[in-house]
N, C-alpha and C positions, 0 to 999 in steps of 0.2 A: 504494500500500500504506500509506504514511504517512497519507494522507487517510482511508482506511478505518479505520485504528487510532484516529485522532483522533475519528472519528464514533462508534465504539464506546465510547471512553473518555467522551466527552461524554454519550452515552446512559446509561452506567452511573452517572455522577454525577447526572444528572436522576432516574434511578430511585431512587437512594439518597435524594435530596432528597424525592421524593414519598412514599417509605416513612417518612421522618422526620416529615413533616407528618401522615401517617396515624396514626402512633403518638402524636403530640402531640394530635391530635383525639380519639383514644381515651382518653388520660389526662384530657382536659377533660370527657369524658362520665361519668367515675366518680362525681361527686357526684349525678348524676341517677338516684338509686335508684328513684324511682317509675316511671321508664321501663324500666329494664333488670331490675328485680327479678323480676317474674313470668315474663318470657321466659327468664330464666336457669334457673329451675326446670325448665321444659319442655326446654331444651337439655341439662340434666344427664341427663335420662332418655334423650334421643336419642343423645347422645355417649357416655354412660357405660353405662347399663343395656342399651341396644340393641347395644352393642359387645361385651358379655360372651361371647356364643356363639363368635364367631370368635377372641377372645383366649384363652378357656379351651381351645378346640380346639388352637390352636397350642402353648400351654404344656403341655398334656397329652402331646402326642407329642414335644415337646422333652425333657421329663423322661424319657420312655421311651428315647429315643435316647441321651441323656447317660449313663444308667445302663449301657446295653449297651456303648457305646463305652469308658466308663471301665473296665468289667470286661475288655474285650478288651485295652486298653492296659496294665493293671496286673497281669494274670495272671502269676504267677510272679516278680514283682518287688517288689511291696508288698502289705501285707494288703488283703484284699478290702473291708474296711469303709471304705476310703478312697473307695469309690464314693459313699457318703453325703456325704463332704466335697466331692467334685467336683460332685455334683448341687446341693447347697445353695449353695455359693459361686458357681457359674456362673449358676444361676437368679437369685440375689439381686443379684449385681453386674452381670451383663452380658446374658445371653440373655433373661431375663424382661423387663426394661425395654425393651431395644432391639427385639426381635422383636415385642413387643406394639405398640410405637410405630410401627414400620414397617407393621404391619398396619392400624393406625388411620390412618396417613397415606393409605393407599389407600382406606379406607372413609370416614373422617370428612373428611379434607382434600378429597377429590374431591367428596364430597357438598356441602360448604359452598361450594366454588368453583362447582359447577354450579347450586346453589340461588340464591346471590346473583348469579351471572352472569346467570341467566335473569331475575331481578328487575331487573337493571340494563338489559339490552337491551330489555325490555318496558316500561321507564319506570316500574316500580313504585317504585323508589327515589326518583325525582323526585316521584312522587305523595306519598310520605311527607314529603318536605321541604315540599311545598305545604301539607300538613296540620299543619305546624309540629312534626314529629317529627324528631329528630336521628338520622340513619341509624346513626351510630356507637354511640349509646346504645341504640337499639332493635334493631339487627341484629348489630352486631359485638361489643360488650362482653358481652352474655349468652353468646355462643358461646365467646369467649376465656376468660371466667371458668369456664364449665362445663368446657372442656377442661383448664384448669389444675388444677381441683379433682378431676375425675372420672378422668382418665387414671391418676394414682397409685393410686386405688382399684382400677381395673381391673387394673393391673399387680400390685398386692398379691395379688389373688385369683388371677391367673395364676401368680405365684411359688408360692403355696400349692399350686395344682393341679399344677404341674410337679414339686414335691418329693413330693407324694403319689403321682403316677404313677411317679416314680423309685423310691419305696419299694416300691410294688406290684410293679414289674418286678424289683426285687432279691429280693423274697420268692418270686415265682413262677418266674422264669427263672434266677436266679443263686444260688439256695439260700443267700441271706443272711438272717439272722434280723433281726427288728425291733430288738433290742438292739444288734446290730452296726451296722445302718444309722444308728441314732440316735447311736451312739458316733462314727461318722465325721462325722455332721452337726454334732455339737458340737465336733469336734476343733479346728478352726481358726476357729470362729465368733466374730465380734465384733459388738457392737451397731451399729457403723458400717456393716456390711454391709447392714443393713436400711434405715437412713435414707439411705444413699448411693443405693441403687436408687430409692427413692421420691422423693428430692429431684430427681434428674435426670429422673425420669418427669414431674414437674410442669413442668419446662422443655420437655420434649418435647411435652406437651399444649398448652402455651402457643404454641409455634412452629407446630405443626400447624394450630391454629385461626386463628392470626394470619395465616399465609401463605394459607390457604384463603380467609379473608375478604378479604384485601387483593387477591388476584388475582380473586376473584369481583366485587368492586366496581369493579375496573379493566377489566372485560370490555368489548370493543368488537367490533362486526361480526356481530351476530346469532348463529345457531346455531353457525357455525364458530368464532366467538370464544369461545363457551361451552365448546366442546370443547377449544380451545387452552388456556383458563384451567384447565380441569379437569386436563389432562395436566401442565401446569406446576406446579400445586399439589402433585400427587403427587411429581413429580421433585424440586422444590425442598425439600419437606418431608423427603423421605428423605435428601437430601444434608445438610441442616442438622441432622437428627437424628444422623447419623454424626459431623459436625463437633462438635456439642455433646457427644456421648459421649466423644470424644477430649479435649475441653476439660475436662470435669469429672474425667476420669481424671487429667489432669495437675495440676489444681488441688486436688482433694480427696484423691487417693490418694498 
């Protein structure tokens, strides 16, 4: 048992070392704008624009459920306009960023791991190196930058969508007027609520793309290895998103 624990500890240290080298290589690729500039624009569309349907779908129904559950919880205890407060604060601070990031971990993280993993096992990455292309500058950095920039934008649109659907639900199903909903929305609002959600969304986008690229380029073993890397990318990204969410709550709130 002690030997097994030692092997696992040594493997964890080696993995941490490889990840550190990966991040260092990524940082060294930043000055090579000529290599990563054009692919970054393409990845912004793939990671950001193409992810909007699923993100907005999740946010829309989250806003509906929040409004209904807040009404159910507060009926007879507090004024009904507090529904606007619950929808706004929850979407901006927590559910908007986290649910969107978890959805993108499944969509973007898995896609990146599968794409780069396939390139790795079919030796396309080796071919790039033969042609004097730095894989970190050409493959990894554009995706990481695109994720860091575009995920907050997707989250912002998701937050707006969630608040709008919460407002419509309040109008149609809860007999709450627009003025009352807006009163609740403004009741406890602080500007920090906005930038807090968007700031941690940027860290979520960074970690989703970084983990997906790292596991993709570390793929071994053909099609089975690609599937294993894809699964790990989703699981590790989701776990790190929740850890980062708790970290930012402690540090910034």
